[in-house]
N, C-alpha and C positions, 0 to 999 in steps of 0.2 A: 827507406827499406829496412825491415827488421834485421838487427844484428844477430848473428848466430854464435853462441858461445860453444865452440868445438871442444874446448877443454872440459867444460861441464858435461857435455854429452858422453865423453869417455870416462869421466870421473877421475881426472888427473889434474895435477897442478900445472901452472904455466912454466914451471921449471922442470917438468918431467923429462926424463931422458928418452931417447928413441926406443930403448928396450922397454921402459915402463909404459910408453904409449902402445907399443905392439902387444905387450902382455894384457893391458887393459882391454884393448880392442878384441883380442882373441877370446878373452873370457866372456865379454858381452855378446860376441858373435855366436858363441856356443849356446847362450841363453835365448837369443832372439832369432836364430836362423829359422826361417819359416818352415823348413822341412821337418824340424824337430821340436819347435817351440809351441807351447800351448797358450802363449800370450795372445790376446785378441788383436793387438796392434803390432804383431811381430814383423810383418813386412815393412810397415812404415818405419819402425824403430831400426830395422836392419839397414834401410836406405839412409837414415840419418847417421847411423854409425859409420857406414861406408864413406859418406861425405866428409865426416870429421876426420876419419883416418887418412883419406886421400890428401887432405891439407896438412895435417900435423906430422905425417910420416915423411913428407918431402921438405928438405931444408929451405929451398927457395920459397915455396908456397907458405910454409910456416912463418918465415921471416916477414913476408909481405902481409900475412894475416895479423901478426903481432904488431906491426907498425900501424895498421888500420885500427886495431884495438886500442893502442896507445893514443892515437889521435882522437878516437871516440871518447876515451876516458878523460882526455884533456879538454873536451868540449869543442874540438876542431871539426868543422863540417868538411868531410872528404868524399864528395860524390863520385870522384874518379878513383877507382881502385889503384893503390900504389903499384900493384903488380903489373898493371897495364904499361907503365913506363918502362919497367924492366923488360917486359916482353918485346918492346919495340926496339931494343938495342940490337945491333947486328949479332947474329948467331951463326955458328957453323951448322951445316946440315945435320950433323950428329947431335948437336945440342938441341936443335929444333925438334927433331924426331923424338929424342928422349923426353923433352918437355911435354910433347903431345901424348906420348905413350904413358907417361906418369899420370896425366890427368884423365885420359880417356880409357885406359885399359887395365888399371890396377885395382885391387882391393882383396883383402882376405875375405873369404866366405862369400864372394860376389859371383863366383862362377859355377855354383852348384846348380844342377838342373832343377826346373820347376820354379815355384814361387821363391822370391828372394834374390833372383839374379839381378844384379845392379849394374848400372852404367851411369856415366855422368849426365846423360840426357835426362835422367830422372831426378837429378839433384835440384836444389832450391834455386830461386832467382838470385839469392845472395851469392851463391857459389858462381853462377853464370856471370854475374856482373863483375865479380872479383877476378875471375880467371878465364873468362871466355874470349879474351883478345889475344891469346897466345899464338905466336907464329908456328908454322908447321913446315918441316923439311921433308923431302922425298925419302921414303924408306930405303929405296935402292941406293941412295947416296950416303946413308948414315954410316959413319965409321965406327961408332961406339957400340959396345954390347948392350942389348936390350935389358930392361929391368926384369928381375924375377917377379912373377905374379904368384899370388896365394889364392887358393880356393878351398872349399870344403865339399865333400860328397857324403851324403847320409845313406848308410846301408842298413838293411835288415840284419838281425842277429844271425839268421841262417846263412847269410852271405859270407860270414867269417869262415864257415866250414867249406862252402861250395865254391867260393870266389864269385865274381860278378862282372858284368860289363855294363857300364853306364854311359849315357850320352849327356855331356855337359855343354852349356852354352857360354862362350867366352865373348866378352865385349872388348873392343879395342879399336886401334887405328887401322883404317884401310886407305891405301894410296893408289891413285890412278896413274896412267902413263905420264901425265904431266906433273906428277908430284903433288897433286891436290889431295888433301886428306879429309876423311870423314869418319864419324864413329859408326862402326858396323858390328856385326856379330858373326861368329863362326861356331859350328858344332864340332865337338871332338868326342870320339868314342874312346873310352878309357877302360882297360881291362884291370880289374882289381884282383890281385892274387888271393888265394885261400890263406887263412892264417893271419890276416892283418889285425892290428890292435887299435882300439879307440885312441885317437890322438896321434897315431902314426902318420908320417908324411911320406908321400910317394912323389919322387921327382921325375918329371917328364921333360927331358932335355929338348930345348928349342921350341917349346910351346908357350913361352911367356911373352913379354913385351917386345915390341918391334925394335930391331937393331941389327947390327952386323958384327957378330952373330946375334940371333934372337936370344932372349933370356929364357929361363926355364919356368915351368909351371910347377909349383909346390902344392900338391893336393893333400889336404889333411882329412883323414878318415874319421867320421863320426858314426856311432851306432845308435839307431833309433831305439827308444824304450820298448821293451817287450812286456806283455801283460803278465808273464809268469816267471821269467828268468832275469837275473841280474848278473853283471860281471864284476869280479873283484880281481883285477890283474888278469891272470890266465885261468882263474877259477870261475866256474859257473855255479851260481847260487839259485836255489828254488825251494819252495815250500812243498812238502809232500803230505797231502791229507790222507788219513787212514781211519778206518772204522774202529770202534772200541775193541771188538773181538780180534781184529788184526793186530792191534797194539798189545792186547793182553796175551793172546795165544801165539803170536808170531805169524808171519805170512810172507808170501812172495807177491809183490804188487808191481804193476806196470808203471813205468815212468816215461812219458813222451818227451822227446827232445826237440829243440827248436829247428833242427836241420834235417829231420826225417824220422826214420824208424826209431822207436825208443828202446828201452832195455828193461829187464826185470830186476828188482832190488829186493833183497831179503830184509824184512823188518824183524828184529829179534823179539822174542817173547818178553813181555813186561816193559815194552817201550812206553815212553811218556811223551806228552806234548812238549815241544821245545828241544827234544833230544836231536842231535845231529848225526846223520849217516854220511860217510864219505865213500865215494866210488872213485878209486884212483884212475887217473889218466883219461877221464871222460869230460874234462873241461875243454878249453880252447885248444885247437891243434897247434903244435909247435914242436921243435926238436925235443923239448921237455914238456909234454902236455900238462895242462892244469887238471884239477880234480873237479868232480861234480859234488857239491855240498848240498845235502837235502836236510831241511829242518822239518821234523815231524809235527803235524797238527792233528790231534784226535778230534774227529767230527762226530758228535752224538746224534743218533736218530731223534727226531722231534717227538716230544711227549704228546703231541696232538694226534699222533698215530695210535689208535687203540691198542694194537699189538705191542708197540714199543712201551706204551704206558703200563700195560700189564706186567711186562718184564721188569720195568723200573720198580714197580710196586713190589714185585716178588723179591728183587734184590734188596730193597729197603727192609722188607720183613725178615729176610734170612741173614743179611749182613749188617743191617743198620746198627745193631747193638754192639758189634765188634769192630767195625771199620769207621774210623774217624779221619776224614780226608785232611782236616787241618793239622792233626797231630802227625800224620804220615808226611805231609809236605814240610812241616817244621823239622822233623827228624832228618829228612833228606837234606834240608838246607844246612843243618848243623853238621852233618856228616861229610858233605862234599869238601869244605875247606880243609878238614883234617886229612882227607884222602890226598888232596893236592900238596899238603905240606910234607907228607911222608916221602 
């Protein structure tokens, strides 16, 4: 059976600390989560990352995996996974339930709704052969606290202002009356408050791994890319296209916002492309709201339009001898640093 290099999947060394492993996983999860990734193989890559993190984030599984890797490097044929022997030793109900919950119910970024939801049943044969023989204890008898689980939820930018309710699917251990366990799923409705930030974690008490008491679910918020707006902390950034006469003469122009009705912004006379306008307090909602930062872009009428072409020709005839765009731009570039130094 093909050996899987879990360290290489996460891009970490074999000496990586748990914190380094978690950081590497979260960074890759943000890149390949199917809800927000544009990679063609995002769902498969997310499944592979989940599998690697399940193993390397658990000390027992990581130790078993490392021993198998050492045997493989030494040329020792080890068809029986070393973890199978450890799993066969007597365990308390709490240890057994925790082991099962660790394998079947965990992973950052695995509980988001829609594509990308991961569970161990979708992991490789290599994983199943190595860890599939673990014993299971009844949840009702487990005396230890369940593990915290990590998940991500992807929101539209407008949800930051309005708040949202999302249904996420959680994979984990289910126990029947006799204490037999199986991997199942449950759906959880989560209310996302208005004003959340990208990367913010929402803790849902008792919604994590099986145990007594159950662990918590740590839900990390991600914001889907918007075609017109970007976030910079609490500030909202966008480009504002304006016509040449609006920039030259000044104008009041409408600016649509991602969360509903827009606002009107005054463009000062003589505005230039690249100039920034700031609207205070119109960024992300918070006790101290961010600002709306608008970068002007002057959009010229096409010279293929006969009327626009005649006007361009008229301007060239009347102003061409006096107006040199290169000299004006150079003089502005020379002047700006002097202004900043004063």
